[in-house]
BAFI-3210 file (N, C-alpha, C; in Angstrom, 3 decimals, decimal comma, padded with zeros to 6 digits):
// residues 257
n [1|2|3|4|5|6|7|8|9|10|11|12|13|14|15|16|17|18|19|20|21|22|23|24|25|26|27|28|29|30|31|32|33|34|35|36|37|38|39|40|41|42|43|44|45|46|47|48|49|50|51|52|53|54|55|56|57|58|59|60|61|62|63|64|65|66|67|68|69|70|71|72|73|74|75|76|77|78|79|80|81|82|83|84|85|86|87|88|89|90|91|92|93|94|95|96|97|98|99|100|101|102|103|104|105|106|107|108|109|110|111|112|113|114|115|116|117|118|119|120|121|122|123|124|125|126|127|128|129|130|131|132|133|134|135|136|137|138|139|140|141|142|143|144|145|146|147|148|149|150|151|152|153|154|155|156|157|158|159|160|161|162|163|164|165|166|167|168|169|170|171|172|173|174|175|176|177|178|179|180|181|182|183|184|185|186|187|188|189|190|191|192|193|194|195|196|197|198|199|200|201|202|203|204|205|206|207|208|209|210|211|212|213|214|215|216|217|218|219|220|221|222|223|224|225|226|227|228|229|230|231|232|233|234|235|236|237|238|239|240|241|242|243|244|245|246|247|248|249|250|251|252|253|254|255|256|257]
n.u [015,604|017,230|015,987|016,623|015,993|013,120|011,618|008,499|005,195|004,217|006,586|007,699|005,781|006,152|008,719|008,280|006,622|008,271|010,031|008,489|007,751|007,657|009,200|007,910|005,139|003,602|000,756|001,136|002,040|-000,115|-001,650|000,217|000,193|-002,443|-002,562|-000,948|-002,517|-004,801|-003,623|-002,829|-005,337|-006,311|-004,476|-005,044|-007,615|-007,040|-005,680|-007,696|-009,096|-009,774|-007,346|-007,750|-007,932|-005,444|-005,993|-005,969|-005,551|-008,452|-008,106|-006,132|-004,644|-005,681|-004,723|-005,780|-004,091|-000,718|000,444|002,742|001,919|001,009|-001,541|-003,374|-003,124|-004,760|-007,254|-009,978|-009,914|-009,542|-011,163|-013,310|-013,252|-010,803|-009,080|-009,422|-008,199|-005,523|-002,172|-000,126|002,584|003,640|002,479|000,833|-002,009|-004,127|-004,368|-006,732|-009,962|-010,920|-009,365|-008,425|-008,260|-005,728|-004,029|-004,415|-003,088|-000,485|-000,531|000,779|003,402|003,141|002,506|004,921|006,775|005,718|005,991|008,766|009,241|007,917|005,262|001,693|000,284|-002,054|-002,102|000,132|-000,859|-002,907|-001,414|-000,091|-002,360|-003,412|-001,188|-000,133|-001,844|-000,885|000,800|003,905|005,551|004,761|004,902|005,209|004,425|006,035|008,228|008,189|008,411|007,422|005,817|005,249|005,585|008,070|010,359|013,237|015,570|015,543|016,628|019,463|022,710|022,984|020,739|017,685|014,948|012,444|012,291|010,339|010,895|012,939|011,737|009,628|011,090|012,329|010,100|008,371|010,034|010,092|007,411|007,293|008,962|007,437|005,217|006,432|007,176|004,679|003,759|002,548|000,108|-001,985|-003,243|-001,687|000,665|000,079|-000,238|002,364|003,701|002,831|003,175|005,658|007,631|007,829|005,350|003,824|004,110|002,781|-000,205|-003,242|-004,672|-002,760|-001,689|-000,656|-002,928|-003,027|-002,083|-004,065|-006,177|-005,186|-005,117|-007,792|-008,960|-007,299|-007,232|-009,958|-010,232|-008,298|-009,381|-011,622|-010,430|-009,558|-011,944|-012,713|-014,161|-015,685|-015,938|-015,371|-016,698|-015,304|-013,008|-014,183|-015,174|-012,771|-011,739|-013,593|-013,198|-010,429|-008,930|-009,554|-008,326|-005,645|-005,711|-006,616|-004,427|-002,519|-003,705|-003,456|-000,663|000,087|-000,983|-003,452|-006,497]
n.v [031,014|034,082|037,385|040,646|043,524|045,511|048,743|049,782|050,904|052,613|053,508|055,100|057,169|058,349|059,431|061,417|063,203|064,290|065,652|067,657|069,231|072,181|072,472|073,353|072,606|070,307|069,387|066,832|065,489|064,869|062,509|060,399|060,829|060,324|057,671|056,568|057,036|055,519|053,020|052,661|052,470|050,128|048,324|048,303|047,239|044,712|043,544|042,927|040,989|037,566|035,250|033,524|029,965|028,359|026,950|024,225|024,786|024,654|022,889|021,158|017,983|015,433|012,747|009,748|007,721|006,856|004,741|002,225|001,204|002,523|002,528|002,886|005,347|007,529|009,410|008,816|006,192|004,636|002,668|002,581|-000,051|-000,935|000,719|-000,148|-002,579|-002,160|-003,098|-002,338|-002,770|-002,895|-000,982|-001,538|-002,474|-004,819|-008,451|-010,072|-011,236|-013,536|-015,792|-019,135|-020,394|-021,533|-020,214|-017,631|-017,846|-017,224|-014,521|-012,056|-012,630|-012,971|-010,369|-009,126|-010,571|-010,083|-007,313|-007,093|-008,288|-006,630|-007,115|-007,529|-008,375|-009,904|-011,190|-012,789|-014,368|-015,724|-017,423|-018,968|-020,122|-021,833|-023,384|-024,632|-024,356|-023,231|-025,070|-025,621|-027,770|-028,961|-031,109|-031,850|-034,240|-033,659|-032,628|-030,050|-027,715|-026,746|-023,719|-022,102|-023,858|-024,301|-025,123|-027,309|-026,328|-023,592|-022,798|-021,729|-023,129|-024,796|-023,651|-024,055|-025,462|-025,727|-023,883|-021,243|-018,415|-018,560|-020,074|-018,362|-016,168|-017,118|-018,061|-015,792|-014,063|-015,206|-014,899|-012,117|-011,637|-012,850|-011,160|-008,812|-009,619|-010,038|-007,477|-006,433|-007,709|-009,630|-012,048|-013,170|-013,341|-015,299|-017,460|-017,647|-018,263|-020,827|-022,330|-021,640|-018,856|-018,581|-019,276|-017,037|-015,495|-016,960|-017,944|-018,204|-020,441|-022,331|-022,942|-025,223|-027,720|-027,814|-025,285|-023,655|-024,405|-023,554|-020,757|-020,370|-020,712|-019,113|-016,403|-015,313|-015,555|-013,762|-011,420|-011,193|-010,437|-007,893|-006,581|-006,360|-008,370|-010,580|-013,225|-015,929|-017,339|-018,801|-019,631|-021,294|-023,242|-024,259|-025,291|-027,316|-029,086|-029,548|-028,641|-029,453|-031,739|-030,951|-028,615|-029,645|-031,184|-029,133|-027,779|-029,557|-029,752|-027,190|-027,079|-025,965|-024,992]
n.w [-006,825|-006,343|-006,983|-008,481|-006,481|-006,984|-007,573|-006,196|-007,188|-005,163|-003,972|-005,985|-006,035|-003,477|-003,713|-005,672|-004,276|-002,282|-003,907|-005,028|-002,875|-000,677|001,527|003,748|006,066|004,407|002,413|001,580|003,738|005,333|004,611|005,408|008,253|008,831|008,160|010,151|012,431|011,864|011,689|014,323|015,624|014,439|015,432|018,194|018,056|017,036|019,148|020,898|019,673|019,210|018,063|015,069|014,565|012,704|009,508|007,156|003,628|001,508|-000,575|000,237|000,481|002,782|003,777|005,416|006,283|005,450|003,071|002,000|-000,272|-003,277|-004,327|-002,306|-001,199|-001,492|000,198|-000,322|-001,028|001,154|003,332|006,271|007,276|006,345|007,787|010,412|010,232|010,185|010,606|013,131|013,367|010,892|009,350|007,233|005,236|006,789|006,672|004,551|005,633|004,509|004,334|005,412|008,857|009,199|007,444|008,363|010,731|010,082|009,613|010,522|009,820|007,065|006,268|006,871|005,276|002,717|002,521|002,424|-000,015|-001,702|-002,571|-002,742|000,330|000,434|-002,005|-001,711|000,352|-000,955|-002,577|-000,589|000,582|-001,438|-002,063|000,323|002,469|004,747|005,964|007,191|006,695|004,410|001,578|-001,768|-004,408|-006,518|-005,347|-004,350|-001,655|001,674|003,008|000,759|-001,235|-002,705|-005,236|-005,068|-006,434|-006,211|-003,859|-001,915|-001,321|001,740|002,868|004,705|003,386|004,565|006,576|007,646|007,133|005,206|003,184|002,488|001,583|-000,792|-002,226|-002,456|-003,749|-006,263|-006,936|-007,036|-009,228|-011,192|-011,187|-012,124|-014,691|-015,772|-015,948|-013,649|-013,577|-011,737|-012,280|-014,342|-012,929|-011,019|-012,735|-013,719|-011,380|-010,801|-013,205|-014,149|-015,112|-017,833|-018,977|-018,994|-021,273|-023,121|-024,944|-023,154|-023,745|-024,190|-021,770|-019,175|-017,875|-015,082|-014,407|-015,471|-013,799|-011,354|-011,663|-012,166|-009,663|-007,977|-008,979|-008,749|-005,938|-005,058|-006,147|-004,534|-002,129|-002,822|-003,091|-000,519|000,646|003,050|002,865|000,545|-002,218|-004,169|-002,849|-000,995|-002,709|-003,725|-001,339|-000,745|-002,896|-003,135|-000,933|001,721|002,970|002,897|004,471|006,901|007,603|007,911|010,010|012,170|012,243|013,014|015,493|016,122|017,795]
ca.u [016,671|016,918|015,821|017,006|014,886|012,562|010,812|007,063|004,469|004,165|007,896|007,849|004,923|006,786|009,838|007,734|006,083|009,354|010,658|007,636|007,408|008,300|009,987|007,014|004,226|002,905|-000,436|001,567|002,322|-001,361|-001,981|001,002|-000,268|-003,730|-002,264|-000,442|-003,643|-005,647|-002,866|-002,902|-006,667|-006,412|-003,661|-005,821|-008,712|-006,492|-005,302|-008,898|-009,776|-009,139|-006,658|-008,405|-007,086|-004,992|-006,603|-005,371|-006,323|-009,537|-007,703|-005,005|-004,983|-005,532|-004,854|-005,955|-002,837|000,167|000,863|003,759|001,211|000,475|-002,943|-004,254|-002,665|-005,779|-008,201|-011,245|-009,740|-009,319|-012,443|-013,196|-012,853|-009,364|-008,378|-009,446|-007,368|-004,120|-001,222|000,713|004,001|004,094|001,786|000,244|-003,367|-004,101|-004,725|-008,162|-010,602|-011,473|-008,476|-008,708|-007,507|-004,346|-003,297|-004,478|-002,054|000,753|-000,867|001,825|004,572|002,844|002,654|006,355|007,409|005,225|006,605|010,154|009,244|007,151|004,057|000,493|000,212|-003,187|-001,704|001,011|-001,704|-003,592|-000,450|000,054|-003,611|-003,540|-000,009|000,113|-002,816|-000,185|001,598|005,313|006,250|004,107|005,822|004,430|005,014|007,067|009,371|008,023|008,500|007,142|004,633|004,988|005,852|009,182|011,149|014,569|016,631|015,476|017,307|020,920|023,377|022,978|019,455|016,654|013,754|011,237|012,296|009,347|011,478|013,684|010,762|008,929|012,036|012,489|008,812|007,840|010,921|009,624|006,130|007,604|009,472|006,288|004,447|007,161|007,086|003,297|003,432|001,673|-001,154|-001,969|-003,653|-000,511|001,654|-000,296|000,089|003,815|004,150|002,539|003,659|006,941|007,472|007,725|003,975|003,184|004,140|001,998|-001,652|-003,818|-005,109|-001,629|-001,208|-000,949|-004,229|-002,859|-001,948|-005,406|-006,956|-004,585|-005,587|-009,258|-009,278|-006,502|-007,573|-011,176|-009,991|-007,591|-010,339|-012,464|-009,686|-009,529|-013,280|-012,963|-015,145|-015,389|-015,982|-015,072|-017,288|-014,324|-012,154|-014,982|-015,198|-011,435|-011,617|-014,408|-012,685|-008,999|-008,207|-009,932|-007,288|-004,445|-005,906|-006,673|-003,039|-001,889|-004,324|-002,820|000,758|000,223|-001,536|-004,557|-007,628]
ca.v [031,914|035,453|038,357|042,015|044,269|046,532|049,763|049,632|052,116|053,495|054,110|056,190|058,264|059,018|060,244|062,571|064,134|065,053|066,523|068,803|069,937|073,485|072,456|073,664|071,508|070,109|068,518|065,454|064,833|064,497|061,068|059,526|060,938|059,614|056,233|056,195|057,008|054,356|051,818|052,508|051,983|048,731|047,521|048,131|046,324|043,366|042,988|042,456|040,013|036,238|034,802|032,329|028,783|028,161|025,793|023,854|025,228|023,745|021,865|020,391|016,583|015,016|011,292|009,173|007,049|006,779|003,363|002,007|000,824|003,755|002,435|003,204|006,586|008,563|009,262|008,220|004,775|003,948|002,493|002,351|-001,432|-001,052|001,396|-000,977|-003,765|-001,768|-003,757|-001,218|-003,081|-002,812|000,122|-002,052|-002,953|-006,168|-009,554|-010,276|-012,196|-014,689|-016,955|-020,120|-020,144|-021,982|-019,119|-016,491|-018,082|-016,617|-013,182|-011,059|-013,011|-012,689|-008,930|-008,820|-011,156|-009,398|-005,988|-007,264|-008,669|-005,609|-007,678|-007,398|-009,511|-010,766|-012,057|-013,789|-015,279|-016,588|-018,460|-019,879|-020,854|-022,901|-024,234|-025,439|-024,011|-022,844|-026,160|-025,333|-029,006|-029,539|-031,649|-032,369|-035,362|-033,138|-032,184|-028,683|-027,779|-025,664|-022,859|-021,591|-024,966|-023,862|-026,237|-027,341|-025,590|-022,163|-022,525|-021,666|-024,184|-024,595|-023,143|-025,024|-025,117|-025,739|-022,739|-020,318|-017,192|-018,899|-020,491|-017,163|-015,352|-017,666|-018,129|-014,478|-013,499|-015,711|-014,243|-010,746|-011,688|-013,157|-009,921|-007,884|-010,136|-009,849|-006,044|-006,167|-008,441|-010,690|-013,313|-013,699|-013,664|-016,596|-018,464|-017,785|-018,913|-022,254|-023,002|-021,090|-017,519|-018,686|-019,418|-015,719|-014,991|-017,847|-017,822|-018,960|-021,735|-023,257|-023,181|-026,566|-027,817|-027,468|-023,827|-023,094|-024,637|-022,699|-019,389|-020,412|-020,488|-018,062|-015,042|-014,819|-015,407|-012,492|-010,349|-011,033|-009,645|-006,509|-006,019|-006,273|-009,390|-011,331|-014,635|-016,106|-018,566|-019,586|-020,296|-022,383|-024,306|-024,884|-026,058|-028,522|-030,015|-029,856|-028,094|-029,916|-032,604|-030,133|-027,700|-030,450|-031,521|-027,912|-027,471|-030,417|-029,409|-025,914|-027,224|-025,031|-025,597]
ca.w [-007,278|-005,931|-008,057|-008,109|-005,885|-007,877|-006,906|-006,398|-007,573|-003,990|-003,773|-006,947|-005,581|-002,335|-004,222|-006,368|-003,275|-001,673|-004,898|-005,294|-001,649|-000,491|002,754|004,853|006,386|003,143|002,420|001,324|005,006|006,007|004,459|006,295|009,625|008,917|008,125|011,469|013,365|011,528|012,043|015,780|015,974|014,008|016,353|019,421|017,756|016,849|020,453|021,582|018,810|019,302|016,847|014,536|014,405|011,337|008,851|005,882|002,470|001,185|-001,533|000,742|000,731|004,175|003,799|006,735|006,562|004,296|002,897|000,987|-001,476|-003,843|-004,701|-001,195|-000,587|-001,580|001,301|-000,696|-001,285|002,411|003,986|007,711|007,527|006,125|008,868|011,603|010,049|010,087|011,482|013,549|013,282|009,506|008,684|006,008|005,397|007,320|005,808|004,346|006,527|003,792|004,364|006,458|010,096|009,081|006,790|009,282|011,744|009,600|009,117|010,766|009,022|005,650|006,084|006,904|004,090|001,521|002,480|001,987|-001,431|-002,433|-003,180|-001,927|001,245|000,121|-003,117|-001,099|001,115|-001,921|-002,955|000,541|000,767|-002,422|-002,094|001,521|003,510|005,966|006,555|006,895|006,332|003,227|000,567|-002,886|-005,144|-007,429|-004,558|-003,849|-000,194|002,592|002,972|-000,589|-002,156|-003,546|-005,759|-004,442|-007,132|-005,909|-002,590|-001,923|-000,568|003,179|003,338|005,092|002,602|005,380|007,490|007,088|006,582|003,992|002,180|002,033|000,834|-002,145|-002,905|-002,805|-004,761|-007,562|-007,199|-007,432|-010,605|-012,049|-011,300|-012,990|-016,058|-016,207|-015,876|-012,527|-013,701|-010,729|-012,917|-015,016|-011,898|-010,468|-013,750|-013,739|-010,152|-010,878|-014,408|-014,580|-015,682|-019,292|-019,478|-019,049|-022,652|-023,992|-024,921|-022,049|-024,266|-024,173|-020,412|-018,662|-017,203|-013,673|-014,308|-015,697|-012,589|-010,323|-011,913|-012,042|-008,252|-007,351|-009,397|-008,076|-004,499|-004,886|-006,429|-003,341|-001,137|-003,275|-002,858|000,910|001,033|004,272|002,501|-000,876|-002,765|-004,899|-001,866|-000,437|-003,722|-003,703|-000,096|-000,870|-003,912|-003,045|000,202|003,061|003,517|003,068|005,606|008,121|007,918|008,416|011,299|013,169|012,327|013,731|016,838|016,313|018,514]
c.u [016,286|016,813|016,263|015,798|014,426|011,745|009,344|006,460|004,429|005,497|008,139|007,010|005,564|007,936|009,325|007,215|007,188|009,992|009,837|007,321|008,210|009,185|009,156|006,148|003,305|001,690|-000,059|001,884|001,063|-001,705|-001,117|000,566|-001,580|-003,513|-001,794|-001,571|-004,501|-004,948|-002,921|-004,235|-006,831|-005,625|-004,407|-006,958|-008,219|-006,140|-006,495|-009,664|-009,076|-008,517|-007,306|-007,409|-006,713|-005,614|-005,873|-006,188|-007,355|-009,109|-006,529|-005,417|-004,751|-005,709|-004,962|-004,700|-002,002|000,669|001,985|003,135|000,576|-000,996|-003,883|-003,842|-003,720|-006,820|-009,477|-011,135|-009,556|-010,638|-012,247|-012,755|-011,355|-008,582|-008,323|-008,578|-005,904|-003,285|-000,165|002,193|004,538|003,510|001,252|-001,206|-003,307|-004,582|-006,245|-008,685|-011,032|-010,631|-008,787|-007,860|-006,036|-003,471|-003,300|-003,438|-000,751|000,579|000,252|003,088|004,347|002,991|004,131|007,055|007,001|005,837|008,041|010,247|008,518|005,997|002,892|000,414|-000,959|-002,910|-000,774|000,188|-002,496|-002,669|-000,275|-001,184|-003,679|-002,384|000,095|-000,946|-002,111|000,605|003,070|006,108|005,625|005,145|004,991|005,149|006,126|008,295|009,288|007,851|007,977|005,896|004,252|005,342|006,904|009,989|012,582|015,618|016,589|016,251|018,822|021,488|023,375|021,673|018,512|015,364|012,473|011,202|011,366|009,942|012,198|012,739|010,021|009,838|012,140|011,168|008,301|008,763|010,471|008,272|006,355|008,119|008,351|005,415|005,119|007,059|005,691|002,825|002,404|000,349|-001,121|-002,349|-002,453|000,565|001,355|000,018|001,588|004,339|003,946|003,236|005,035|006,717|007,300|006,298|003,297|003,114|003,314|000,515|-002,201|-004,304|-004,010|-001,037|-001,486|-002,271|-004,122|-002,766|-003,295|-006,261|-006,471|-005,096|-007,103|-009,684|-008,569|-006,944|-008,863|-011,011|-009,293|-008,517|-011,254|-011,741|-009,658|-010,865|-013,577|-013,985|-014,714|-015,527|-015,753|-015,675|-016,257|-013,351|-012,900|-015,063|-013,859|-011,283|-012,382|-013,821|-011,257|-008,368|-008,471|-008,828|-006,011|-004,559|-006,020|-005,267|-002,313|-002,405|-003,656|-001,347|000,977|-000,320|-002,664|-005,716|-008,755]
c.v [033,337|036,364|039,726|042,735|045,358|047,521|049,552|050,958|053,098|054,179|055,262|057,397|059,034|059,913|061,502|063,607|064,959|066,005|067,785|069,625|071,232|073,520|072,814|072,437|071,285|069,206|067,072|064,711|064,355|063,026|060,168|059,602|060,194|058,113|055,759|056,080|055,778|053,068|051,568|051,960|050,506|047,814|047,251|047,140|044,890|042,720|042,419|041,405|038,673|035,851|033,538|031,177|028,600|026,901|025,493|024,453|024,177|022,627|021,037|018,948|016,234|013,507|010,780|008,438|007,110|005,351|003,273|001,558|002,061|003,709|002,776|004,492|007,679|008,349|008,539|006,724|003,979|003,874|002,338|000,939|-001,605|-000,412|000,518|-002,220|-003,417|-002,565|-002,737|-001,502|-002,939|-001,622|-000,300|-002,443|-004,421|-007,204|-009,688|-011,356|-013,474|-015,948|-017,862|-019,847|-020,529|-020,918|-017,885|-016,625|-017,365|-015,143|-012,168|-011,359|-012,704|-011,202|-008,541|-009,336|-010,413|-008,013|-006,082|-007,578|-007,660|-006,210|-007,468|-008,603|-010,437|-011,665|-013,156|-014,819|-016,213|-017,747|-019,459|-020,735|-022,063|-023,885|-025,174|-025,302|-023,751|-023,941|-025,942|-026,554|-029,673|-029,959|-032,285|-033,538|-034,901|-032,628|-030,757|-028,721|-026,519|-024,852|-022,425|-022,618|-024,592|-025,084|-026,152|-026,456|-024,084|-021,802|-022,502|-022,800|-023,830|-024,060|-024,280|-024,670|-025,034|-024,609|-021,670|-019,063|-017,463|-019,273|-019,290|-016,277|-015,831|-017,691|-016,772|-013,719|-013,943|-015,084|-012,808|-010,689|-012,002|-011,921|-008,938|-008,325|-009,924|-008,421|-005,737|-006,885|-009,643|-012,038|-013,967|-014,100|-015,018|-017,716|-018,717|-018,494|-020,419|-022,950|-022,566|-019,776|-017,565|-018,777|-018,064|-015,197|-015,851|-017,508|-018,689|-020,329|-022,782|-023,475|-024,630|-026,571|-027,418|-025,962|-023,149|-023,241|-023,730|-021,268|-019,303|-020,142|-019,252|-016,656|-014,534|-014,667|-014,074|-011,305|-010,113|-010,240|-008,182|-005,816|-005,843|-007,274|-010,084|-012,831|-014,736|-017,412|-019,435|-020,287|-021,468|-023,556|-025,038|-025,778|-027,380|-029,548|-030,468|-029,565|-028,702|-030,761|-031,829|-029,247|-028,462|-030,837|-030,313|-027,579|-028,278|-030,037|-028,153|-025,982|-026,277|-025,730|-025,977]
c.w [-006,903|-007,143|-007,566|-007,536|-006,841|-007,064|-007,209|-006,812|-006,404|-003,752|-004,742|-006,524|-004,424|-002,784|-004,890|-005,367|-002,657|-002,663|-005,123|-004,043|-001,496|000,733|003,950|005,138|005,196|003,316|002,181|002,624|005,710|005,826|005,313|007,743|009,826|008,951|009,481|012,481|013,141|011,931|013,539|016,227|015,614|014,931|017,644|019,224|017,658|018,168|021,193|020,787|018,914|017,974|016,324|014,411|012,949|010,768|007,567|004,753|002,097|000,270|-001,045|000,980|002,190|004,262|005,223|007,178|005,303|004,199|001,888|-000,314|-002,098|-004,177|-003,562|-000,505|-000,627|-000,493|000,906|-000,936|000,001|003,162|005,483|008,035|007,362|007,258|010,110|011,458|009,856|011,075|011,862|013,394|011,875|008,768|007,325|006,298|005,806|006,319|005,716|005,284|005,819|003,951|005,553|007,704|010,003|008,414|007,688|010,397|011,387|009,228|009,311|009,958|007,543|005,359|006,010|005,645|002,821|001,388|001,978|000,502|-002,311|-003,222|-002,215|-000,987|000,963|-001,076|-002,608|-000,338|000,210|-002,310|-001,813|000,730|-000,166|-002,350|-000,885|002,598|004,835|006,647|006,221|006,473|005,112|002,193|-000,535|-003,559|-006,067|-006,687|-004,050|-002,335|000,497|002,317|001,569|-001,662|-003,201|-003,981|-005,236|-005,105|-006,890|-004,637|-002,773|-001,070|000,924|003,730|003,702|004,372|003,426|006,418|006,913|006,457|005,263|002,865|001,609|001,190|-000,606|-002,910|-003,352|-003,748|-006,152|-007,927|-007,660|-008,867|-011,592|-012,254|-012,253|-014,444|-016,629|-016,112|-014,785|-012,567|-012,767|-011,324|-013,597|-014,007|-011,269|-011,457|-013,785|-012,513|-010,232|-012,041|-014,868|-015,301|-017,197|-019,804|-019,639|-020,478|-023,607|-023,932|-023,795|-022,494|-024,165|-022,780|-020,031|-017,898|-015,734|-013,478|-014,528|-014,443|-011,455|-010,457|-011,776|-010,603|-007,690|-007,707|-008,748|-006,567|-004,232|-005,146|-005,226|-002,255|-001,529|-003,035|-001,375|001,394|002,318|004,059|000,998|-001,370|-003,485|-003,946|-001,237|-001,417|-003,748|-002,483|-000,211|-001,820|-003,652|-001,685|001,565|003,696|003,816|004,302|006,923|008,571|008,516|009,811|012,419|013,360|013,154|015,158|017,124|017,010|017,570]
res [m|s|r|a|r|t|q|t|h|d|e|w|q|t|a|a|a|y|e|n|g|s|g|c|f|s|a|y|l|i|p|p|l|a|v|l|v|i|a|g|l|l|t|l|l|a|l|n|t|p|t|p|t|a|a|l|p|a|d|s|p|t|p|l|i|q|s|t|d|p|s|i|n|s|p|e|q|i|t|p|a|a|i|f|s|i|d|s|s|t|s|k|i|g|l|s|l|i|f|t|p|e|v|q|h|w|a|n|d|i|l|r|w|a|a|a|a|s|v|d|p|n|l|a|a|v|v|m|q|i|e|s|c|g|d|p|r|a|l|s|r|s|g|a|m|g|l|f|q|v|m|p|f|h|f|h|v|g|e|n|p|f|a|p|d|t|n|a|l|r|g|l|d|y|l|s|r|s|l|a|t|g|n|g|n|a|r|l|a|l|a|g|y|n|g|g|i|g|v|i|s|r|s|e|r|n|w|p|a|e|t|k|r|y|v|y|y|g|a|p|i|y|e|d|t|l|r|g|a|t|s|s|p|m|l|e|e|w|y|g|k|y|g|a|g|l|c|n|q|a|h|k|r|l|g|l|p]
***
């Protein structure tokens, strides 16, 4: 908002000098002449002095990258490892290295799907790892289908549940809703994804055994991605007990070497 112009202390002094002058060459004129001479000398000096390069104020933030994820917008939170894993097509931090080759096969798609659903791609990858190990044709005894093992009633009429984009859309939408219900708590979101969003409000003691097992493995695997680990003991345990057959099936389905 503009303000009214005010007179400065120097302006008042100048007015007083003219009022008290006799009309002859007054001593009040000497300081202005001296100022002109000094100004001329300073100008000549400035012309011979290189202009310094402009710099940001010392307290100006200089983030290395800007992410859509607010938790990594501060420079001190971005490690060199994270910078080298930037996916240029999405400007998101790349997928963790801990996941099996079958899940890594979908890395660029996971980044894209997760961005659309506003969820952490590594959390989405944890779900894919446990649910299908990257097999787009996976089918459970309960009827869950595809990469994210989505139940039939989540799909719209005419949708192909096994189409990766469609399966991810419905699966990650449910994961996003689980996260919102759990106030951003990834552990609760994983429980809600497996056991239904309703389990989030229950005591963990009352969760179904399958949901407890799902969170037992899923939460530590996700924590390993947050730590920037390159391997995950809990993922290896899951693979040994439950995942080997699933991942072998996915490996063949994807035609991986």
